[in-house]
C-alpha positions as CSV (number, residue, x, y, z in Angstrom):
1,M,-13.8,100.0,43.0
2,L,-11.2,97.4,43.7
3,A,-9.2,95.8,40.9
4,Q,-9.7,92.1,40.6
5,G,-7.1,90.2,42.5
6,G,-4.7,88.0,40.6
7,S,-1.2,86.6,40.4
8,P,1.6,89.2,40.8
9,T,3.5,89.8,37.6
10,G,6.7,91.6,36.6
11,I,8.8,92.9,39.4
12,A,6.3,91.8,42.0
13,A,6.5,88.2,40.7
14,A,10.3,88.3,40.7
15,R,10.5,89.6,44.3
16,E,8.0,87.0,45.3
17,G,10.2,84.3,43.8
18,V,13.3,85.7,45.6
19,A,11.4,85.7,48.9
20,A,10.2,82.2,48.3
21,L,13.8,81.0,47.7
22,K,14.9,82.7,50.9
23,S,12.1,81.0,52.7
24,F,13.1,77.6,51.4
25,A,16.8,78.2,51.5
26,W,17.2,75.2,53.8
27,L,15.7,72.9,51.1
28,V,18.0,74.3,48.4
29,V,21.1,73.9,50.6
30,L,20.0,70.4,51.6
31,L,19.5,69.1,48.0
32,A,22.8,70.8,46.9
33,A,24.6,69.0,49.8
34,L,23.0,65.7,49.0
35,G,24.0,66.1,45.3
36,L,27.6,66.9,46.3
37,I,27.8,63.8,48.5
38,A,26.2,61.6,45.9
39,G,28.5,62.9,43.2
40,Y,31.6,62.4,45.3
41,L,30.6,58.8,46.2
42,L,29.8,57.9,42.5
43,G,32.9,59.5,41.1
44,G,36.2,57.8,40.5
45,P,37.2,54.8,38.3
46,A,34.5,52.6,36.9
47,N,34.2,49.2,38.4
48,G,35.2,46.1,36.5
49,A,37.6,45.6,33.6
50,K,37.4,45.6,29.8
51,Y,39.5,43.8,27.2
52,R,39.4,44.7,23.5
53,V,40.8,43.1,20.3
54,W,40.7,44.7,16.8
55,V,40.0,42.4,13.9
56,T,39.7,43.2,10.2
57,A,37.1,41.5,8.0
58,Q,38.0,40.5,4.4
59,A,36.0,38.9,1.7
60,L,37.2,35.4,0.6
61,G,37.8,37.0,-2.8
62,T,41.0,38.6,-1.5
63,N,42.5,35.1,-1.3
64,G,44.0,34.5,-4.7
65,S,44.0,30.7,-4.4
66,V,40.2,30.8,-3.8
67,T,39.6,33.0,-6.7
68,D,41.7,30.8,-9.0
69,L,39.5,27.8,-8.1
70,G,36.5,29.7,-9.4
71,I,34.7,29.5,-6.1
72,S,31.9,32.1,-5.6
73,T,33.1,34.4,-2.8
74,P,30.6,36.1,-0.6
75,D,31.2,39.5,1.1
76,G,33.3,39.6,4.2
77,P,31.7,39.3,7.6
78,Q,29.9,42.4,9.0
79,A,30.2,43.7,12.5
80,A,26.8,42.2,13.5
81,D,28.0,38.7,12.5
82,F,30.4,38.7,15.4
83,L,27.4,38.8,17.8
84,G,25.0,36.7,15.9
85,D,22.8,34.0,17.5
86,G,25.2,31.3,16.4
87,I,28.1,32.9,18.2
88,I,26.0,33.5,21.3
89,K,24.9,29.8,21.4
90,R,28.5,28.7,21.2
91,L,29.5,31.0,24.0
92,E,26.6,29.8,26.2
93,A,27.9,26.3,25.8
94,S,31.5,27.1,26.4
95,T,31.2,29.6,29.3
96,G,28.0,28.6,31.0
97,H,26.6,32.1,30.9
98,D,23.1,32.9,29.7
99,Y,22.1,35.0,26.7
100,D,21.3,38.1,28.7
101,Y,24.6,38.1,30.5
102,L,26.6,37.7,27.3
103,T,24.7,40.4,25.4
104,E,25.3,42.8,28.3
105,K,29.0,42.0,28.7
106,L,30.0,41.9,25.0
107,E,30.0,44.9,22.7
108,L,31.2,45.9,19.2
109,D,32.8,49.1,18.0
110,Q,33.6,50.1,14.4
111,P,35.1,53.4,13.1
112,P,32.5,55.1,10.9
113,N,35.2,56.0,8.3
114,G,37.4,53.0,8.1
115,G,37.4,52.3,4.3
116,P,35.7,49.4,2.5
117,N,36.7,46.9,5.2
118,P,36.9,48.9,8.4
119,P,38.4,47.2,11.5
120,I,36.0,45.9,14.1
121,A,36.7,46.0,17.9
122,L,35.4,43.1,20.0
123,I,35.1,44.3,23.7
124,A,34.4,42.1,26.7
125,N,33.9,43.5,30.2
126,A,33.6,41.7,33.5
127,G,34.3,42.1,37.2
128,S,38.0,41.5,36.9
129,D,40.9,41.5,34.4
130,A,41.0,37.7,34.4
131,E,37.3,37.3,33.8
132,A,37.2,39.9,31.1
133,K,40.3,38.4,29.3
134,A,38.8,34.9,29.6
135,L,35.5,36.0,28.2
136,L,37.2,37.7,25.2
137,G,39.2,34.6,24.6
138,A,36.1,32.5,24.6
139,W,34.4,34.9,22.2
140,L,37.4,34.8,19.8
141,T,37.3,31.0,19.9
142,A,33.6,30.9,19.1
143,V,34.0,33.4,16.3
144,H,36.9,31.4,14.9
145,E,35.0,28.1,15.0
146,A,31.8,29.6,13.5
147,R,33.7,31.5,10.7
148,L,35.9,28.4,9.9
149,R,32.8,26.3,9.6
150,Y,31.2,28.9,7.3
151,V,34.3,29.2,5.1
152,S,34.8,25.4,4.9
153,G,31.2,25.2,3.7
154,V,31.9,27.7,0.9
155,V,35.0,25.6,-0.2
156,A,32.9,22.4,0.0
157,R,30.3,23.8,-2.2
158,G,33.0,24.8,-4.7
159,E,34.4,21.3,-4.7
160,R,30.9,19.8,-5.4
161,K,30.5,22.1,-8.3
162,L,33.9,21.0,-9.7
163,R,33.0,17.3,-9.3
164,K,29.7,18.0,-11.3
165,S,31.8,19.7,-14.0
166,F,34.2,16.7,-14.0
167,A,31.3,14.2,-14.5
168,L,30.0,16.3,-17.3
169,A,33.4,16.5,-19.0
170,A,33.8,12.7,-18.7
171,K,30.4,12.2,-20.3
172,R,31.3,14.4,-23.2
173,G,34.7,12.8,-23.6
174,E,36.8,15.9,-22.9
175,P,40.1,14.6,-21.4
176,A,41.8,18.0,-21.3
177,T,38.9,19.4,-19.2
178,E,38.9,16.4,-17.0
179,K,42.6,16.8,-16.3
180,A,42.2,20.6,-15.5
181,I,39.3,19.8,-13.1
182,V,41.3,17.1,-11.3
183,D,44.1,19.6,-10.9
184,L,41.7,22.1,-9.4
185,L,40.3,19.5,-7.0
186,A,43.8,18.6,-5.8
187,R,44.6,22.3,-5.2
188,A,41.3,22.6,-3.3
189,Q,42.2,19.7,-1.0
190,A,45.5,21.2,-0.3
191,L,43.9,24.6,0.2
192,R,41.5,23.2,2.8
193,G,44.2,22.6,5.3
194,T,45.8,26.1,5.0
195,L,42.8,28.3,4.3
196,S,42.4,30.9,7.1
197,V,39.0,32.3,8.1
198,D,37.8,35.5,6.4
199,Y,39.0,37.8,9.2
200,S,42.4,38.5,10.8
201,I,43.4,39.8,14.2
202,L,45.1,43.2,13.8
203,R,46.2,43.5,17.4
204,S,46.3,41.1,20.3
205,P,43.8,41.5,23.1
206,R,44.6,44.5,25.3
207,L,43.1,45.9,28.5
208,V,41.0,49.0,27.9
209,A,41.8,51.8,30.4
210,A,39.0,52.3,32.9
211,T,37.0,55.5,32.4
212,A,37.8,57.7,35.4
213,V,35.8,60.7,36.5
214,S,37.5,63.1,38.9
215,R,35.8,63.0,42.3
216,P,36.0,66.8,42.7
217,R,34.4,67.2,39.3
218,S,31.8,64.6,40.0
219,A,31.0,66.2,43.3
220,A,30.7,69.7,41.7
221,I,28.3,68.3,39.0
222,G,26.2,66.6,41.7
223,A,26.1,69.8,43.8
224,G,25.0,71.7,40.7
225,V,22.2,69.3,39.9
226,G,21.1,69.3,43.5
227,L,21.1,73.1,43.5
228,I,19.0,73.3,40.4
229,A,16.6,70.7,41.7
230,G,16.3,72.6,45.1
231,L,15.6,75.9,43.4
232,A,12.9,74.3,41.2
233,L,11.3,72.5,44.1
234,A,11.4,75.7,46.2
235,L,9.6,77.7,43.5
236,L,7.1,74.8,43.0
237,L,6.3,74.6,46.7
238,S,5.9,78.4,46.9
239,L,3.5,78.3,43.9
240,L,1.4,75.5,45.3
241,G,1.3,77.2,48.8
242,G,0.2,80.5,47.3
243,R,1.8,82.5,50.2
244,L,2.4,86.2,49.5
245,R,5.7,87.2,51.1
246,T,6.4,90.7,49.8
247,A,4.8,94.1,49.8
248,E,4.8,94.1,46.0
249,G,3.1,90.7,45.9
250,I,0.3,91.7,48.2
251,E,-0.2,95.0,46.4
252,A,-0.4,93.3,43.0
253,A,-2.7,90.5,44.2
254,L,-5.2,93.0,45.8
255,G,-4.9,95.7,43.2
256,I,-4.5,98.3,46.0
257,E,-1.5,100.7,46.4
258,V,0.5,100.5,49.6
259,L,-0.5,103.3,51.9
260,A,2.2,102.6,54.5
261,D,4.6,99.7,55.1
262,L,5.2,99.3,58.8
263,S,6.3,95.7,58.6
264,S,9.8,96.7,59.4
265,V,11.7,99.8,60.5
266,G,12.5,102.4,57.9
267,R,10.3,101.0,55.1
268,I,8.7,103.3,52.5
269,P,5.9,104.5,52.4
270,S,6.1,105.5,56.0
271,A,3.5,106.2,58.6
272,E,3.9,109.9,57.8
273,H,2.9,109.2,54.2
274,A,-0.2,107.5,55.5
275,R,-1.2,110.4,57.7
276,E,-0.8,112.9,54.8
277,R,-2.9,110.7,52.6
278,L,-5.6,110.4,55.3
279,R,-5.6,114.2,55.7
280,A,-6.1,114.6,52.0
281,L,-9.1,112.3,52.1
282,G,-10.6,114.3,55.0
283,D,-10.1,117.8,53.4
284,G,-7.1,118.6,55.5
285,R,-8.2,116.8,58.7
286,P,-7.5,113.2,59.5
287,P,-10.6,110.9,59.8
288,G,-11.7,110.1,63.3
289,A,-11.6,106.4,62.7
290,L,-9.9,104.2,60.1
291,L,-11.7,100.9,59.6
292,L,-9.3,98.0,58.7
293,V,-10.2,94.9,56.7
294,P,-7.6,92.1,57.3
295,C,-6.3,90.1,54.3
296,G,-5.1,86.8,55.8
297,S,-4.1,86.6,59.5
298,V,-3.1,89.8,61.2
299,A,-1.9,89.7,64.8
300,P,-3.8,92.0,67.3
301,E,-0.4,93.6,68.3
302,A,0.1,94.6,64.6
303,I,-3.2,96.5,64.7
304,A,-2.1,98.3,67.9
305,K,1.2,99.1,66.2
306,L,-0.6,100.6,63.2
307,S,-2.8,102.7,65.5
308,D,0.2,104.1,67.4
309,A,2.0,104.8,64.1
310,L,-0.9,106.8,62.7
311,G,-0.8,109.0,65.8
312,E,-3.4,110.7,67.9
313,G,-6.7,111.6,66.3
314,V,-6.9,108.5,64.1
315,E,-8.3,105.4,65.7
316,A,-7.5,102.3,63.7
317,R,-9.7,99.3,64.4
318,V,-10.8,96.1,62.6
319,A,-14.2,96.5,60.8
320,G,-14.7,92.8,60.4
321,E,-13.7,89.7,58.5
322,V,-14.5,88.8,54.9
323,G,-18.0,87.5,54.6
324,E,-19.2,89.0,57.9
325,A,-22.7,90.4,57.8
326,G,-22.9,94.2,57.6
327,L,-19.2,94.6,56.7
328,L,-19.9,96.4,53.4
329,A,-22.4,98.7,55.0
330,K,-19.8,99.7,57.7
331,L,-17.2,100.5,55.1
332,E,-19.6,102.6,53.0
333,Q,-20.4,104.7,56.0
334,A,-16.9,105.0,57.4
335,D,-14.9,108.2,57.1
336,A,-12.1,106.0,55.6
337,W,-11.1,102.4,55.4
338,A,-8.1,100.4,54.4
339,V,-6.9,96.8,53.9
340,V,-4.3,95.5,56.3
341,A,-2.0,92.5,55.7
342,S,1.2,91.0,57.0
343,P,3.8,89.7,54.4
344,G,4.1,86.0,54.8
345,A,0.7,85.6,56.6
346,A,-1.5,86.2,53.5
347,R,-2.3,83.9,50.6
348,R,-3.1,84.7,47.0
349,A,-6.4,82.9,47.3
350,E,-7.4,85.1,50.3
351,A,-6.5,88.2,48.3
352,V,-8.6,87.1,45.4
353,A,-11.6,86.4,47.7
354,L,-11.2,89.7,49.5
355,S,-11.0,91.7,46.2
356,A,-14.2,89.9,45.0
357,E,-15.9,90.7,48.3
358,L,-15.0,94.4,48.4
359,G,-15.2,95.0,44.7
360,G,-18.8,96.4,44.8
361,I,-18.1,99.2,47.3
362,G,-18.4,102.6,45.7
363,K,-16.1,104.2,48.2
364,A,-12.4,103.4,47.4
365,P,-10.1,102.3,50.1
366,A,-7.5,104.7,51.5
367,G,-4.9,102.1,50.6
368,L,-3.1,99.0,51.8
369,L,-1.4,99.0,55.2
370,L,1.4,96.4,55.8
371,A,2.0,95.4,59.4
């Protein structure tokens, strides 16, 4: 009985994989070369320029004059406030760029551990130094205008509250309170002209050094990616094709031990091993004829080569193809029979079909001949 054909495993699978890689070596080399070229071309300095400025955000409560006036002071601006919709609208009007362009070219950065009021980096990038610097300048102007308007509104609300308190004090007839409120209002008027926005620039705008990637390193990375992709694609193509390229692969797929490997000079088992095995099957005498069942395509000259290798007294001839009428009966009556295959010319599906066809024969095959 034949073992059911299947996928080669273990050492057989490993050798099949190596053989497949050798067969598709051109593909692996091609993809590695393409990766190397692409990596080299994409390497080097990044295009464009970036300008960055660091600002620090402070709450209005840090201004003693504001606190003395009794004005409610909200928290300082957050990083997201510097790219809020109000800022973008101002930039659209001042630069002529649309929303998508601005959100792509402007970015924020903030150290994760910068204390209660960590500095915020405003970064603008464009195609050239001048464009990046101009865009950052427009951004700072928009931020300044928006924040100054916001802070002025806070002071204005404080002044309105003081005026209400003044009117209430006058109604109650409290001249001392009225005098104190008038003094506060005068200080508020004086403060309005000198009050800075609730952020300050830590460092003037500076050019950010372009990130550079070494061309040799980039080329090496590209070649490595191409090599991995080539190896994976070669194995995939081999798996999809199902071609058996090694003696171990054919042997594992058919479930038949190799009787002789004559596919190349000096391979083991040799033709002498096959003759000894055939003599053992014939009680010391070689069979008069050895019927061969091909697995996949086998060239006629390969059959003649096998017959010559087995020597005089053993006639090796093809019994028939899989599915041929009367094939099983011929094999049952033969003195001995074997399967013949050529590495690289047999497919796993053919081996499975052959195993299924010959599985019901009571007489075991002499073995597998590789030509």
